[in-house]
VOVEXVEX-343286 format. One record per residue (C-alpha): residue in one letter; x, y, z. Coordinates in Angstrom, 1 decimal. Last residue first. Layout:
BEGIN
MILUM resn x y z
MILUM A X Y Z
...
This chain:
BEGIN
MILUM resn x y z
MILUM X 2.1 -17.5 3.0
MILUM X -1.2 -16.8 1.2
MILUM X -3.0 -20.0 2.3
MILUM X -1.9 -19.6 5.9
MILUM X -3.1 -15.9 5.8
MILUM X -6.4 -17.1 4.4
MILUM X -6.8 -19.5 7.3
MILUM X -5.9 -16.8 9.8
MILUM X -8.4 -14.4 8.3
MILUM X -11.2 -17.0 8.3
MILUM X -10.5 -17.9 11.9
MILUM X -10.3 -14.2 12.9
MILUM X -13.6 -13.6 11.1
MILUM X -15.3 -16.5 12.8
MILUM X -14.1 -15.4 16.3
MILUM X -15.3 -11.8 15.5
MILUM X -18.7 -13.3 14.3
MILUM X -19.0 -15.4 17.5
MILUM X -18.8 -12.4 19.8
MILUM X -15.7 -11.2 21.5
MILUM X -15.8 -10.8 25.2
MILUM X -15.8 -7.2 26.6
MILUM X -16.5 -3.9 24.9
MILUM X -19.1 -2.4 22.6
MILUM X -22.3 -3.8 24.2
MILUM X -25.2 -2.0 22.7
MILUM X -27.7 -0.3 24.9
MILUM X -31.4 0.4 25.2
MILUM X -33.0 -3.0 25.6
MILUM X -35.5 -4.9 23.5
MILUM X -35.9 -4.2 19.8
MILUM X -34.1 -7.4 18.9
MILUM X -33.1 -8.1 15.3
MILUM X -29.4 -8.0 16.2
MILUM X -30.0 -10.3 19.1
MILUM X -32.0 -12.7 16.9
MILUM X -29.2 -12.9 14.4
MILUM X -26.6 -13.5 17.1
MILUM X -28.7 -16.3 18.6
MILUM X -29.2 -17.9 15.2
MILUM X -25.5 -17.7 14.4
MILUM X -24.6 -19.1 17.8
MILUM X -26.9 -22.1 17.2
MILUM X -25.5 -22.7 13.7
MILUM X -22.0 -22.6 15.1
MILUM X -22.8 -25.0 17.9
MILUM X -24.5 -27.4 15.5
MILUM X -21.5 -27.5 13.1
MILUM X -22.5 -27.1 9.5
MILUM X -20.7 -23.8 9.0
MILUM X -17.6 -25.1 10.6
MILUM X -17.5 -28.3 8.5
MILUM X -18.2 -26.3 5.3
MILUM X -15.5 -23.8 6.2
MILUM X -13.0 -26.6 6.9
MILUM X -13.8 -28.4 3.6
MILUM X -13.5 -25.1 1.7
MILUM X -10.1 -24.5 3.4
MILUM X -8.8 -27.9 2.3
MILUM X -10.2 -27.5 -1.3
MILUM X -8.6 -24.1 -1.7
MILUM X -10.6 -20.9 -1.8
MILUM X -10.0 -18.5 -4.7
MILUM X -11.9 -20.6 -7.2
MILUM X -15.1 -20.5 -5.2
MILUM X -16.3 -23.9 -4.0
MILUM X -19.8 -24.8 -5.1
MILUM X -23.3 -23.8 -3.8
MILUM X -22.6 -20.1 -3.2
MILUM X -25.5 -18.1 -1.8
MILUM X -25.5 -18.2 2.0
MILUM X -21.9 -19.1 3.0
MILUM X -20.3 -17.3 0.1
MILUM X -22.3 -14.2 0.7
MILUM X -21.5 -14.3 4.4
MILUM X -17.8 -14.8 3.5
MILUM X -17.8 -11.7 1.3
MILUM X -19.5 -9.6 3.9
MILUM X -17.2 -10.7 6.7
MILUM X -14.2 -10.2 4.4
MILUM X -15.3 -6.6 3.7
MILUM X -15.8 -5.9 7.4
MILUM X -12.5 -7.5 8.3
MILUM X -10.6 -5.5 5.6
MILUM X -12.2 -2.2 6.7
MILUM X -11.2 -2.8 10.3
MILUM X -7.7 -4.0 9.3
MILUM X -7.1 -0.9 7.1
MILUM X -8.4 1.5 9.9
MILUM X -6.2 -0.2 12.5
MILUM X -3.2 -0.1 10.1
MILUM X -3.8 3.6 9.3
MILUM X -4.1 4.5 13.0
MILUM X -0.9 2.5 13.9
MILUM X 1.1 4.0 11.0
MILUM X 0.1 7.6 11.6
MILUM X 3.2 8.4 13.6
MILUM X 5.2 7.5 10.5
MILUM X 3.7 10.3 8.4
MILUM X 1.9 9.1 5.3
MILUM X 2.5 8.1 1.7
MILUM X 0.3 6.3 -0.8
MILUM X 0.9 4.2 -3.9
MILUM X 3.9 2.1 -3.0
MILUM X 2.9 2.4 0.6
MILUM X 0.0 0.0 0.0
Protein backbone atom coordinates (compact mmCIF):
# COMPACT_ATOMS: atom_id res chain seq x y z
CA UNK A 1 0.00 0.00 0.00
CA UNK A 2 2.89 2.36 0.65
CA UNK A 3 3.87 2.05 -3.01
CA UNK A 4 0.86 4.20 -3.92
CA UNK A 5 0.33 6.27 -0.77
CA UNK A 6 2.52 8.14 1.70
CA UNK A 7 1.87 9.08 5.32
CA UNK A 8 3.68 10.26 8.41
CA UNK A 9 5.24 7.47 10.47
CA UNK A 10 3.24 8.44 13.57
CA UNK A 11 0.06 7.63 11.64
CA UNK A 12 1.07 4.02 11.01
CA UNK A 13 -0.93 2.53 13.93
CA UNK A 14 -4.08 4.45 13.04
CA UNK A 15 -3.79 3.61 9.35
CA UNK A 16 -3.15 -0.06 10.14
CA UNK A 17 -6.17 -0.21 12.49
CA UNK A 18 -8.40 1.45 9.89
CA UNK A 19 -7.14 -0.87 7.15
CA UNK A 20 -7.73 -3.97 9.27
CA UNK A 21 -11.20 -2.78 10.29
CA UNK A 22 -12.23 -2.19 6.67
CA UNK A 23 -10.65 -5.48 5.55
CA UNK A 24 -12.45 -7.46 8.29
CA UNK A 25 -15.77 -5.86 7.37
CA UNK A 26 -15.28 -6.62 3.68
CA UNK A 27 -14.16 -10.19 4.39
CA UNK A 28 -17.16 -10.73 6.68
CA UNK A 29 -19.52 -9.61 3.91
CA UNK A 30 -17.76 -11.75 1.30
CA UNK A 31 -17.80 -14.84 3.50
CA UNK A 32 -21.47 -14.31 4.41
CA UNK A 33 -22.30 -14.17 0.71
CA UNK A 34 -20.25 -17.32 0.07
CA UNK A 35 -21.91 -19.14 2.98
CA UNK A 36 -25.45 -18.17 2.01
CA UNK A 37 -25.46 -18.09 -1.79
CA UNK A 38 -22.59 -20.11 -3.24
CA UNK A 39 -23.29 -23.78 -3.79
CA UNK A 40 -19.84 -24.75 -5.05
CA UNK A 41 -16.32 -23.88 -3.99
CA UNK A 42 -15.14 -20.48 -5.23
CA UNK A 43 -11.92 -20.59 -7.24
CA UNK A 44 -10.05 -18.46 -4.69
CA UNK A 45 -10.63 -20.91 -1.81
CA UNK A 46 -8.56 -24.09 -1.67
CA UNK A 47 -10.18 -27.51 -1.26
CA UNK A 48 -8.78 -27.88 2.28
CA UNK A 49 -10.07 -24.48 3.42
CA UNK A 50 -13.45 -25.06 1.73
CA UNK A 51 -13.83 -28.35 3.61
CA UNK A 52 -12.96 -26.61 6.88
CA UNK A 53 -15.46 -23.83 6.21
CA UNK A 54 -18.23 -26.30 5.35
CA UNK A 55 -17.49 -28.27 8.53
CA UNK A 56 -17.55 -25.08 10.62
CA UNK A 57 -20.74 -23.76 8.99
CA UNK A 58 -22.48 -27.12 9.47
CA UNK A 59 -21.52 -27.47 13.13
CA UNK A 60 -24.53 -27.37 15.51
CA UNK A 61 -22.78 -24.98 17.89
CA UNK A 62 -21.95 -22.57 15.05
CA UNK A 63 -25.53 -22.67 13.74
CA UNK A 64 -26.92 -22.06 17.23
CA UNK A 65 -24.58 -19.13 17.83
CA UNK A 66 -25.46 -17.69 14.42
CA UNK A 67 -29.18 -17.89 15.19
CA UNK A 68 -28.69 -16.30 18.61
CA UNK A 69 -26.61 -13.49 17.12
CA UNK A 70 -29.21 -12.88 14.40
CA UNK A 71 -32.03 -12.69 16.93
CA UNK A 72 -29.95 -10.35 19.10
CA UNK A 73 -29.37 -8.03 16.15
CA UNK A 74 -33.08 -8.08 15.33
CA UNK A 75 -34.15 -7.42 18.92
CA UNK A 76 -35.87 -4.17 19.83
CA UNK A 77 -35.52 -4.90 23.54
CA UNK A 78 -32.97 -3.01 25.60
CA UNK A 79 -31.39 0.37 25.22
CA UNK A 80 -27.69 -0.27 24.92
CA UNK A 81 -25.24 -1.98 22.66
CA UNK A 82 -22.30 -3.80 24.18
CA UNK A 83 -19.13 -2.44 22.62
CA UNK A 84 -16.50 -3.95 24.90
CA UNK A 85 -15.81 -7.24 26.59
CA UNK A 86 -15.84 -10.76 25.18
CA UNK A 87 -15.66 -11.24 21.45
CA UNK A 88 -18.83 -12.38 19.76
CA UNK A 89 -19.03 -15.38 17.45
CA UNK A 90 -18.65 -13.25 14.34
CA UNK A 91 -15.32 -11.85 15.52
CA UNK A 92 -14.09 -15.36 16.28
CA UNK A 93 -15.26 -16.50 12.85
CA UNK A 94 -13.55 -13.58 11.12
CA UNK A 95 -10.30 -14.22 12.94
CA UNK A 96 -10.49 -17.89 11.94
CA UNK A 97 -11.15 -17.03 8.29
CA UNK A 98 -8.39 -14.42 8.25
CA UNK A 99 -5.90 -16.82 9.83
CA UNK A 100 -6.85 -19.51 7.29
CA UNK A 101 -6.43 -17.06 4.42
CA UNK A 102 -3.07 -15.92 5.78
CA UNK A 103 -1.94 -19.56 5.94
CA UNK A 104 -2.97 -19.95 2.29
CA UNK A 105 -1.15 -16.83 1.16
CA UNK A 106 2.08 -17.51 3.04
